[in-house]
C-alpha positions as MATLAB code, in Angstrom:
seq = 'XXXXXXXXXXXXXXXXXXXXXXXXXXXXXXXXXXXXXXXXXXXXXXXXXXXXXXXXXXXXXXXXXXXXXXXXXXXXXXXXXXXXXXXXXXXXXXXXXXXXXXXXXXXXXXXXXXXXXXXXXXXXXXXXXXXXXXXXXXXXXXXXXXXXXXXXXXXXXXXXXXXXXXXXXXXXXXXXXXX';
ca = [
       9.088   -1.246   -7.627;
       8.522    0.576  -10.929;
      11.825    2.419  -10.584;
      13.673   -0.831   -9.857;
      12.035   -2.427  -12.891;
      13.207    0.444  -15.126;
      16.751    0.203  -13.706;
      16.772   -3.567  -14.283;
      15.537   -3.200  -17.868;
      18.178   -0.490  -18.487;
      20.951   -2.721  -17.166;
      19.707   -5.704  -19.175;
      19.798   -3.702  -22.411;
      23.419   -2.561  -22.115;
      25.236   -0.560  -24.796;
      23.530   -0.397  -28.179;
      25.764   -0.218  -31.255;
      25.143   -0.050  -34.977;
      27.844   -0.318  -37.636;
      28.441   -0.016  -41.365;
      31.016   -2.315  -43.021;
      34.310   -1.565  -44.735;
      34.285   -3.480  -47.992;
      36.016   -3.678  -51.377;
      34.321   -4.372  -54.710;
      34.901   -4.658  -58.434;
      33.706   -1.848  -60.702;
      30.103   -2.412  -61.756;
      29.452   -4.948  -58.980;
      26.191   -5.185  -57.077;
      26.966   -4.751  -53.362;
      25.110   -6.079  -50.358;
      26.327   -4.205  -47.277;
      25.074   -5.634  -43.963;
      24.259   -3.133  -41.221;
      25.390   -4.808  -38.000;
      23.992   -4.250  -34.515;
      24.975   -5.096  -30.938;
      22.777   -4.924  -27.854;
      19.772   -4.310  -30.118;
      16.991   -5.343  -27.723;
      13.743   -3.647  -26.656;
      14.020   -1.286  -29.665;
      10.791    0.552  -30.461;
      12.032    2.756  -33.308;
      15.098    3.804  -35.213;
      15.925    6.518  -37.686;
      19.139    6.243  -39.699;
      20.625    8.819  -42.052;
      23.549    7.471  -44.083;
      25.621    9.523  -46.510;
      27.882    8.288  -49.312;
      29.553    9.592  -52.481;
      26.870    9.272  -55.169;
      29.579    9.190  -57.881;
      31.012    6.025  -56.302;
      27.814    4.248  -55.203;
      24.303    4.063  -56.600;
      21.678    3.184  -53.986;
      19.430    0.289  -55.044;
      17.326   -0.353  -51.910;
      17.111   -2.539  -48.815;
      16.921   -6.277  -48.229;
      16.341   -8.498  -45.190;
      14.881   -5.571  -43.243;
      12.332   -5.639  -40.398;
       8.702   -5.481  -41.558;
       7.370   -1.958  -41.922;
      10.695   -0.274  -42.638;
      10.743    2.842  -44.826;
      13.689    4.112  -46.872;
      14.162    6.990  -49.253;
      16.993    8.457  -51.271;
      17.507   12.175  -50.754;
      18.840   14.109  -53.743;
      21.678   16.488  -52.929;
      23.380   19.149  -55.027;
      26.947   18.116  -54.142;
      28.724   14.751  -54.332;
      26.936   13.379  -51.255;
      24.150   10.892  -51.684;
      21.926   10.241  -48.695;
      19.611    7.450  -47.634;
      17.082    7.963  -44.844;
      15.787    4.811  -43.160;
      13.032    4.743  -40.537;
      11.208    2.051  -38.580;
       8.636    2.045  -35.784;
       6.484   -0.673  -34.297;
       4.335   -1.244  -31.243;
       6.137   -4.601  -30.881;
       9.754   -4.213  -29.728;
      12.585   -5.400  -31.970;
      14.947   -7.857  -30.246;
      17.899   -8.804  -32.467;
      20.646   -8.769  -29.857;
      23.844   -9.002  -31.883;
      23.639   -9.635  -35.622;
      22.394   -8.039  -38.808;
      19.686   -5.373  -38.840;
      19.308   -5.135  -42.624;
      21.219   -5.074  -45.915;
      21.904   -1.924  -47.931;
      21.994   -2.589  -51.686;
      24.264   -0.511  -53.932;
      25.949   -0.669  -57.322;
      29.655    0.157  -57.134;
      30.804    2.576  -59.862;
      34.490    2.802  -58.884;
      36.537    4.957  -56.513;
      36.271    5.233  -52.732;
      33.328    6.325  -50.622;
      32.808    6.665  -46.902;
      29.554    5.278  -45.511;
      28.698    7.667  -42.713;
      25.899    7.949  -40.168;
      25.126   11.671  -40.378;
      25.012   12.301  -36.606;
      23.165   11.127  -33.536;
      20.406   13.715  -34.065;
      19.467   12.433  -37.518;
      20.397    8.851  -36.637;
      18.679    7.744  -33.452;
      17.395    4.644  -31.708;
      14.690    4.593  -29.042;
      13.488    1.887  -26.683;
      10.016    0.369  -26.695;
       8.782    3.264  -24.507;
      10.011    5.849  -27.049;
      12.917    7.019  -24.882;
      16.519    7.339  -26.131;
      18.865    4.615  -24.925;
      21.266    5.493  -22.142;
      24.148    5.411  -22.709;
      23.588    6.720  -26.224;
      24.101    4.189  -29.026;
      27.468    4.069  -30.777;
      27.461    4.586  -34.546;
      30.449    3.091  -36.408;
      31.038    4.269  -39.983;
      32.387    2.199  -42.886;
      33.598    2.583  -46.481;
      33.671    1.008  -49.937;
      36.699    0.973  -52.228;
      38.053   -0.811  -55.299;
      39.142   -4.425  -54.797;
      42.612   -4.206  -56.343;
      43.508   -2.838  -59.761;
      41.096   -3.467  -62.645;
      41.918   -6.542  -64.694;
      42.720   -5.559  -68.298;
      40.722   -7.380  -70.971;
      41.112   -7.493  -74.758;
      38.362   -8.993  -76.899;
      38.485   -9.989  -80.566;
      35.106   -9.760  -82.258;
      33.488  -12.430  -84.450;
      33.851  -11.922  -88.203;
      31.701  -13.406  -90.940;
      31.649  -12.382  -94.584;
      32.863  -12.984  -98.116;
      36.545  -13.586  -98.929;
      38.513  -10.400  -99.295;
      39.574   -7.564  -97.040;
      37.986   -7.880  -93.597;
      38.184   -5.613  -90.566;
      38.255   -7.400  -87.221;
      36.941   -5.360  -84.266;
      39.327   -5.323  -81.297;
      38.080   -3.836  -77.998;
      39.933   -3.212  -74.767;
      38.876   -2.411  -71.212;
      40.846   -1.155  -68.190;
      44.202   -0.683  -69.940;
      45.239    2.246  -67.720;
      48.702    1.779  -66.233;
      49.755   -0.810  -68.832;
      53.356   -0.243  -69.968;
      53.395   -2.307  -73.143;
];
């Protein structure tokens, strides 16, 4: 009976998947990147290791995450930034299909992959602490610039006595402008 119960629970859970989005953004924008899940039922713990280009993205934290979640930024010597996220509870997490949490970043410009390191560092276990079978699928994403930057020219405000006056003129994102 116990064996049949375990087989039934295994069949009811199905394939577990977790995915990172592919998104575009404007330079300097605050990004909210939802981490999506499928078949996310009877989950007792998860450990996620996500890498990104720290010159392109600045990690700002998590939002809308399950209670008790832990995250930390890991400093690296090369261009990779890394976020480690961990969660465990004695009460199983049952989301089904939807959003697990939001990753918060600031976009600095350029293109960065969002990559689950591997299934050893990124893992999901059931409420008994056992790995899911079949193993969960991890789908990577990316962030890139949303079109070319919009050029802006600003004329400053001038106040003063009559006579010769210098008016400050500033420009932003003029690369690629022909005339």
